[in-house]
C-alpha positions in Angstrom: 142.6 77.9 107.9 139.9 80.0 106.4 137.4 81.8 108.7 134.7 79.6 107.0 136.2 76.6 108.7 135.4 78.0 112.1 132.7 75.7 113.6 129.4 77.3 114.3 126.7 76.5 116.7 124.8 74.2 114.3 127.8 72.0 113.9 127.7 71.0 117.5 124.0 70.5 117.5 124.2 68.3 114.4 126.6 66.1 116.3 123.9 65.0 118.6 122.5 63.0 115.7 125.5 61.1 114.6 127.6 58.5 116.4 130.5 59.6 118.7 134.0 58.6 117.5 133.8 55.4 119.6 131.4 54.1 116.9 134.4 53.4 114.6 135.0 50.4 116.8 133.6 47.3 115.1 130.5 46.6 117.0 130.8 42.9 116.4 134.2 42.8 117.9 133.0 44.6 121.0 130.1 42.1 121.3 132.4 39.1 120.8 134.7 40.2 123.6 131.7 41.0 125.8 130.2 37.6 125.3 133.4 35.8 125.8 133.9 37.5 129.2 130.4 36.5 130.2 130.8 33.0 129.1 134.1 32.4 130.9 133.1 33.9 134.0 136.3 35.9 134.4 136.6 39.4 135.9 134.9 40.7 139.0 131.4 42.0 139.1 132.3 45.5 138.3 134.0 44.4 135.1 131.0 42.4 134.1 128.8 45.5 134.8 131.0 47.7 132.7 130.9 45.1 129.8 127.1 45.0 130.0 126.8 48.7 130.2 129.1 49.0 127.1 126.9 46.6 125.2 123.8 48.8 125.8 125.9 52.0 125.1 126.9 50.6 121.6 123.3 49.8 121.0 122.5 53.3 121.6 125.3 54.4 119.2 123.8 52.0 116.6 120.3 53.6 117.1 121.9 57.1 116.7 123.5 55.9 113.4 120.1 54.7 112.1 118.2 57.8 113.0 116.5 56.6 116.1 117.0 59.2 118.9 114.4 57.8 121.1 115.8 54.4 121.0 119.4 55.7 121.5 118.3 57.6 124.6 116.6 54.5 126.1 119.8 52.4 125.7 122.1 55.0 127.0 120.0 55.4 130.2 120.0 51.7 130.7 123.7 51.7 130.2 124.2 54.3 132.8 121.8 52.6 135.3 124.0 49.4 135.0 127.2 51.3 135.5 126.8 54.9 137.0 130.5 55.6 136.4 130.4 54.9 132.7 131.1 58.4 131.5 130.5 57.7 127.9 126.8 56.9 128.5 126.5 59.8 130.8 127.9 62.3 128.3 125.6 60.9 125.5 122.6 61.4 127.7 123.6 64.8 128.8 124.2 65.9 125.0 120.9 64.5 124.0 119.1 66.2 126.7 120.5 69.6 125.9 119.7 69.1 122.2 116.1 68.2 122.9 113.3 70.6 122.2 111.2 69.6 125.2 110.4 72.5 127.4 110.8 70.4 130.5 114.4 69.7 129.6 115.3 73.3 128.8 114.6 74.9 132.3 117.9 76.2 133.8 117.9 73.5 136.6 117.6 70.7 133.9 120.4 72.3 131.7 122.7 72.2 134.8 121.8 68.5 135.2 122.7 67.8 131.5 126.0 69.6 131.7 126.9 67.8 134.9 126.3 64.5 133.0 128.8 65.5 130.3 131.5 67.0 132.4 133.0 63.7 133.7 133.7 62.6 130.1 135.5 65.7 128.9 137.6 65.9 132.1 138.5 62.2 131.8 139.3 62.6 128.0 140.2 66.3 127.5 142.1 65.5 124.3 138.8 64.6 122.7 138.5 67.8 120.7 134.9 67.3 119.3 133.4 66.4 122.7 135.1 69.2 124.5 133.9 71.7 122.0 130.4 70.4 122.2 130.3 70.5 126.0 132.1 74.0 126.2 129.5 75.3 123.6 126.6 74.0 125.7 128.1 75.6 128.7 128.4 78.9 126.8 124.9 78.6 125.4 123.4 77.9 128.8 125.2 81.0 130.4 127.9 79.0 132.4 130.8 81.2 131.0 133.2 80.1 133.6 132.9 76.5 132.5 133.0 77.4 128.9 136.1 79.3 129.3 137.8 76.6 131.3 137.2 73.9 128.8 137.8 76.2 125.7 141.1 77.3 127.2 142.2 73.8 128.0 141.3 72.5 124.5 143.3 75.4 123.0 146.3 74.5 125.0 145.9 70.7 124.0 145.1 71.4 120.4 146.9 74.6 119.5 146.7 73.9 115.7 142.7 74.0 116.0 142.5 77.8 115.9 138.8 77.7 115.6 138.7 77.2 119.4 139.9 80.8 119.8 136.9 82.3 118.1 134.6 80.4 120.5 136.7 81.3 123.4 136.6 84.9 122.5 132.8 84.7 122.5 132.8 83.2 126.0 135.1 85.8 127.3 132.9 88.5 125.8 129.7 87.0 127.3 131.5 87.0 130.6 132.4 90.6 130.3 136.1 90.1 129.9 136.3 92.3 126.8 140.2 92.7 126.8 140.4 89.0 126.9 138.1 88.5 124.1 140.0 91.0 121.9 143.4 89.4 122.7 142.1 86.1 121.8 140.9 87.2 118.4 144.2 88.9 117.9 146.0 85.6 118.6 143.7 84.0 115.9 144.8 86.7 113.4 148.4 86.4 114.2 148.1 82.7 113.2 145.6 82.7 110.3 145.8 86.2 109.1 143.4 89.0 108.9 139.8 88.4 108.1 137.0 91.1 107.7 134.4 89.0 109.7 136.8 88.9 112.6 137.6 92.5 112.3 133.9 93.3 112.5 133.7 91.1 115.7 136.7 92.9 117.2 135.4 96.3 116.3 132.0 95.3 118.1 134.0 94.4 121.2 136.0 97.7 121.0 132.9 99.6 120.7 131.6 97.8 123.8 134.6 99.3 125.6 133.7 102.7 124.0 137.2 102.6 122.5 136.4 104.3 119.1 140.1 105.0 118.4 141.0 101.2 118.7 138.1 100.4 116.3 139.2 102.9 113.7 142.7 101.7 114.1 141.6 98.1 113.5 139.7 99.1 110.4 142.7 101.0 109.2 144.9 98.0 109.6 142.5 95.9 107.6 142.4 98.5 104.8 146.3 98.8 104.7 146.5 94.9 104.5 144.4 94.9 101.2 144.3 98.6 99.8 142.8 97.6 96.6 139.7 95.9 98.2 136.7 98.3 98.2 134.9 96.3 100.7 137.4 97.1 103.3 136.9 100.9 102.5 133.2 100.3 103.0 133.7 98.6 106.5 135.9 101.5 107.6 133.2 103.9 106.3 130.6 101.9 108.3 132.6 102.3 111.5 132.7 106.1 111.0 129.0 106.0 110.4 128.5 104.2 113.7 130.2 106.9 115.6 128.3 109.5 113.7 131.2 110.9 111.6 129.2 111.2 108.5 131.6 113.2 106.5 134.4 110.5 107.1 132.0 107.7 106.3 131.0 109.4 102.9 134.7 109.8 102.0 135.4 106.1 102.4 132.2 105.1 100.7 133.1 107.5 97.8 136.8 106.0 97.7 135.3 102.5 97.5 133.2 103.5 94.5 136.1 105.3 92.9 138.3 102.3 93.3 135.6 100.0 91.7 132.8 102.1 89.9 130.8 99.0 89.3 130.9 97.8 93.1 127.3 97.3 94.3 128.2 97.4 97.9 129.6 101.0 97.6 126.4 102.1 95.8 124.3 100.6 98.5 126.4 102.3 101.3 126.1 105.6 99.5 122.3 105.2 99.0 121.9 104.7 102.8 124.1 107.7 103.5 121.9 109.9 101.2 118.8 108.6 102.7 120.0 109.5 106.2 120.9 113.0 104.9 117.4 113.4 103.4 118.5 113.5 99.8 115.8 111.4 98.2 117.0 111.9 94.7 120.5 110.7 95.2 119.1 107.9 97.4 117.0 106.7 94.6 119.8 107.1 92.1 122.3 105.0 94.1 119.6 102.4 94.9 118.9 102.1 91.2 122.6 101.7 90.4 122.8 99.0 93.1 120.0 97.2 91.5 121.7 97.3 88.2 125.0 96.0 89.6 126.2 92.5 88.7 127.5 92.1 92.1 124.2 91.2 93.5 122.2 88.1 92.7 118.4 88.0 92.3 117.9 87.2 96.0 119.9 90.0 97.2 118.3 92.5 94.7 114.7 91.4 95.9 116.0 91.9 99.5 117.4 95.3 98.7 114.4 96.5 96.9 112.2 95.0 99.6 114.0 97.0 102.2 113.8 100.2 100.1 110.0 99.9 99.5 109.4 99.1 103.3 111.3 102.3 104.1 109.1 104.4 101.7 106.0 102.9 103.4 107.2 103.5 106.9 108.1 107.1 106.0 104.7 107.6 104.2 106.7 108.7 101.3 105.6 109.0 97.6 105.3 105.3 96.6 105.5 106.3 92.9 109.3 106.4 93.5 109.1 102.8 94.5 107.1 102.0 91.4 109.9 103.4 89.1 112.6 101.3 90.8 110.4 98.2 90.6 110.3 98.6 86.8 114.2 98.2 87.0 113.9 94.8 88.6 110.8 93.7 86.5 112.8 94.5 83.3 115.7 92.4 84.4 113.5 89.5 85.7 110.0 89.9 83.9 108.7 86.5 84.8 110.5 85.5 87.9 108.2 84.3 90.7 110.3 85.9 93.5 109.9 89.3 91.8 106.1 88.8 91.3 105.9 87.9 95.0 107.6 91.1 96.1 105.4 93.0 93.7 102.3 91.5 95.2 103.4 92.3 98.7 104.1 95.8 97.7 100.7 96.3 96.1 99.0 94.8 99.2 101.0 97.2 101.5 99.5 100.0 99.5 96.1 98.6 99.8 95.8 97.6 96.2 94.6 94.1 96.9 93.1 93.5 93.5 96.6 94.1 92.0 98.3 92.0 94.6 95.8 89.1 93.8 96.7 89.3 90.0 100.5 89.4 90.6 100.6 86.6 93.0 98.4 84.7 90.7 101.1 85.0 88.0 103.6 83.5 90.5 101.2 80.6 91.3 100.8 79.9 87.6 104.6 79.1 87.5 104.6 77.2 90.8 101.0 75.9 91.3 102.0 73.7 94.4 103.7 76.5 96.1 101.7 76.8 99.4 103.4 80.0 100.5 102.1 81.8 97.4 98.7 80.2 97.9 98.6 81.5 101.5 99.5 85.0 100.3 96.7 84.9 97.7 94.1 83.8 100.4 95.3 86.6 102.7 94.9 89.2 99.9 91.4 87.9 99.1 90.4 88.1 102.8 91.8 91.7 103.1 89.8 92.5 99.9 86.6 91.0 101.5 86.4 88.0 99.0 86.1 85.4 101.8 84.3 82.7 99.6 87.1 83.0 97.0 89.7 82.5 99.8 87.8 79.5 101.0 87.6 78.1 97.4 91.5 78.6 97.0 92.1 76.4 100.2 89.9 73.7 98.7 91.9 73.9 95.5 95.0 73.3 97.5 93.6 70.2 99.2 93.4 68.7 95.6 97.2 68.3 95.5 98.0 68.4 99.2 96.2 66.2 101.7 97.7 68.1 104.6 98.0 71.8 103.7 100.4 74.0 105.8 98.9 74.9 109.2 98.8 78.4 108.2 96.6 77.9 105.2 94.1 76.0 107.4 94.1 78.9 109.7 93.4 81.3 106.9 90.6 79.1 105.7 89.0 79.2 109.1 89.4 82.9 109.4 87.8 83.4 105.9 84.9 81.1 106.9 84.4 83.0 110.2 84.4 86.3 108.3 81.9 84.8 105.8 79.7 83.8 108.7 80.1 80.1 107.7 80.7 79.1 111.5 80.4 75.4 111.0 83.2 75.5 108.4 85.3 77.8 110.6 84.9 75.5 113.6 85.9 72.5 111.4 89.0 74.4 110.3 90.1 75.3 113.8 89.3 71.7 114.9 91.7 70.3 112.1 94.5 72.4 113.6 93.7 71.3 117.2 93.8 67.6 116.3 97.0 68.2 114.3 98.7 69.5 117.5 96.9 67.2 120.0 95.0 64.2 118.4 91.9 63.3 120.3 91.5 66.3 122.3 87.7 67.1 122.8 86.4 70.2 121.2 83.1 71.1 122.7 83.3 69.4 126.1 85.5 70.6 128.9 88.9 68.7 129.9 91.6 69.1 132.3 95.3 69.3 131.5 95.6 65.5 132.2 94.0 64.9 128.8 96.8 66.8 127.1 99.5 64.6 125.4 102.9 64.8 127.0 104.4 65.7 123.6 102.6 69.1 123.6 104.9 71.9 124.2 104.3 75.2 126.2 104.1 77.1 122.9 101.5 74.6 121.5 99.5 75.1 124.7 99.2 78.8 124.0 98.3 78.0 120.3 95.8 75.6 121.4 94.3 78.2 123.8 93.8 80.7 121.0 92.3 78.1 118.7 89.6 77.2 121.4 89.1 80.9 121.9 88.2 81.1 118.1 86.1 78.0 118.4 84.2 79.5 121.3 83.5 82.7 119.3 82.1 80.7 116.4 79.9 78.5 118.6 78.5 81.7 120.2 77.8 83.4 116.8 76.0 80.2 115.8 74.1 80.3 119.0 75.5 77.1 120.4 76.0 78.8 123.8 76.9 75.8 126.0 79.5 74.6 123.5 80.9 78.2 123.3 81.4 78.4 127.0 82.9 74.9 127.2 85.4 76.0 124.4 86.3 79.1 126.5 86.7 77.0 129.6 89.2 74.9 127.7 91.0 77.9 126.3 91.5 79.1 129.9 92.6 75.7 131.1 95.4 75.8 128.5 96.3 79.4 129.2 94.7 81.2 132.2 96.2 84.4 131.1 94.6 84.4 127.6 93.3 87.9 127.5 91.2 87.5 124.4 89.4 84.3 125.9 88.8 86.2 129.1 87.3 89.2 127.4 85.2 87.4 125.0 83.9 84.9 127.5 83.0 87.8 130.0 81.3 89.7 127.3 79.3 86.8 125.9 78.3 85.8 129.5 77.0 89.3 130.0 75.0 89.3 126.8 73.7 85.9 127.7 72.7 87.2 131.1 74.7 84.5 133.1 77.1 84.9 136.1 77.8 88.6 135.9 80.1 88.3 138.9 82.4 85.6 137.1 82.3 87.9 134.0 83.4 90.8 136.0 86.4 88.9 137.4 87.4 87.6 134.1 87.2 91.0 132.5 89.3 92.7 135.2 91.9 90.0 134.6 92.0 90.6 130.9 93.0 94.3 131.7 96.2 93.4 133.6 99.5 94.3 132.3 99.9 95.3 128.7 96.2 95.3 128.0 95.3 98.0 130.6 94.8 100.4 127.8 93.0 98.0 125.4 89.7 99.9 124.3 87.9 96.7 123.6 88.6 95.1 126.9 87.8 98.4 128.7 84.5 98.6 126.9 83.7 95.0 128.0 84.5 95.8 131.7 82.5 99.1 131.5 79.6 97.2 129.9 79.6 94.5 132.7 79.6 97.4 135.3 76.6 98.9 133.5 74.7 95.6 133.5 75.6 95.3 137.2 74.0 98.7 137.9 77.4 100.4 138.8 76.8 103.2 136.3 79.3 105.8 137.6 82.2 103.4 137.3 80.9 102.2 134.0 81.1 105.8 132.7 84.6 106.1 134.0 85.9 103.0 132.2 84.0 103.7 129.1 85.4 107.1 128.7 88.9 105.6 129.1 88.0 103.1 126.3 87.1 105.9 124.1 90.0 108.1 124.9 92.5 105.3 124.1 90.7 104.4 121.0 90.7 107.9 119.7 94.5 108.2 120.5 95.1 105.0 118.4 92.5 105.9 115.7 90.7 102.7 116.5 87.2 103.9 117.4 84.1 102.0 116.6 80.4 102.4 116.8 79.9 99.9 119.8 82.1 102.1 122.0 79.7 105.1 121.6 76.6 102.9 121.7 77.5 101.6 125.0 78.6 105.1 126.2 75.3 106.4 125.2 73.4 103.7 127.1 75.5 104.4 130.3 74.9 108.2 130.0 71.1 107.5 129.7 71.2 105.4 132.8 72.9 108.4 134.5 70.1 110.8 133.2 72.5 112.8 131.0 70.3 112.7 127.8 72.2 115.5 126.0 75.5 113.8 126.2 74.0 110.4 125.4 72.6 111.8 122.0 76.0 113.1 121.2 77.4 109.7 121.8 74.9 108.0 119.7 75.4 110.5 116.9 79.2 109.9 117.1 78.4 106.2 116.7 76.2 106.8 113.7 79.0 108.8 112.0 81.1 105.8 112.3 78.4 103.4 111.2 75.8 105.3 109.1 73.6 102.2 108.4 73.4 101.0 112.1 69.7 100.6 112.7 69.9 100.2 116.4 71.6 103.6 116.9 69.3 105.3 114.5 66.3 104.0 116.6 67.9 105.1 119.8 68.5 108.6 118.4 65.0 108.7 117.2 63.5 107.9 120.6 65.9 110.2 122.4 65.1 113.1 120.3 61.5 112.7 120.8 62.0 112.4 124.6 64.1 115.5 124.6 61.3 117.4 122.8 
């Protein structure tokens, strides 16, 4: 059996959407027997209940076969309600619960209940391989390793010819911390099916977990000896030496692999990474170029390779001209390929050359006009380049061929409208997304969680909270203050910890001159946890303290905001404008003037700061 036959996780999940093996029974035959039993009045009440439960169970199976999971679940529940000992129905319900995406069914307590529903069936029919594997996998995935090991082990003993069980059993042993058992189980698999490089990698990772580098190297050596003419096995052994920081040995095996097959792309790639780690940029570029020229890699792999190379250049602040040269290699091979144009546009955008990025992704769109992913990139490049109206026009063009554009495009449209100060359009875009997630939810009037549809997940609640925050911002900017505050209230109903909503709501309440005490409470809450050093949130809190007459504490928090912003190179004129006002309230005109002048340096056209400086200089004279 090849390693590719080993069942992966998705196989078990997919089984939730198909009938169980009992569905091969002729449904009409079962119904006939059932109806005859009822008509004749034979059998005791328990038999009658079982027959009735079986009828509903088979109706559930039929619904599964027809792609109606909701109907299937209803029938299975009805079947179990009639006969609580009908293990087939209980197992079906448990499996569907575990495969559902509802957050309420994925809590640890609910997962335990689902497994408990499935267990009687697999214990009653342990020879049913598929059901046992499904149950054991779910036990493994939900952290119940003892149960997973019990059922995987039993299945292995009952079906010794199904060696894929061993791979899953090894994973359960490893998750349970039984490393030796995991390694021995994989060795059993190899003794039956032969060596496999993927399993060798898995065993090596287990041996590294034991800090047994000698065993890991021995494992790789055995693999190399099993097929001495395969360069990939030499590369694998080199990778192991690289992992234990024996760079010279790693280089030797990479070089042997390249010598064995001079055209091997994997060897070129391994050597390129080696040279990069050694700081030899010339040889790094040379081997990357050779890998790009290799016929071992298809276009997808080459795009991925070059993308990784370019990202490393950008991360290391290296000379991007080196990347331009390598890019020409790929462009020469695939001059009009949309995937290459896409990568080229991303690279140009990463370098801040948005005009080039717009042109390049435009060529890709000309080949695939309905590709919404490319359209989204074009919109994002236009927004980054300050071309907000163009981005909005692009979205309207998408709507000519797509009535329901991707949610990400609608979000980009709303962002572009907000930046263009077209607040009505921005609100309209955000509202479209809200109603896509939760139809009928009010926008500018407050609501409680009772109004929220049961289908809305926790993640969607967080998304909705952020959308209502954006809607609140736009209402405020358009001077619809009551609607703005209602939107913020809704954002906090959906997520009371939404730091951006807390901050913006608090700041705008302060500017509007309403409920400073509530603003102070919300602002303080926004600074909890990871936001404790957020300069914008600190600035809001300091400004509320200033408006409340608490000037000394305001100065302390405003200085913290400036310090953190300078550390992150994220300063803006508002920080220094507020700082100057606070210092003036404390009577320190000299430092206030310095603060205003720093704000003017960051924003030379700011009329408000210019006027404050003019007045302050006049007063100082």
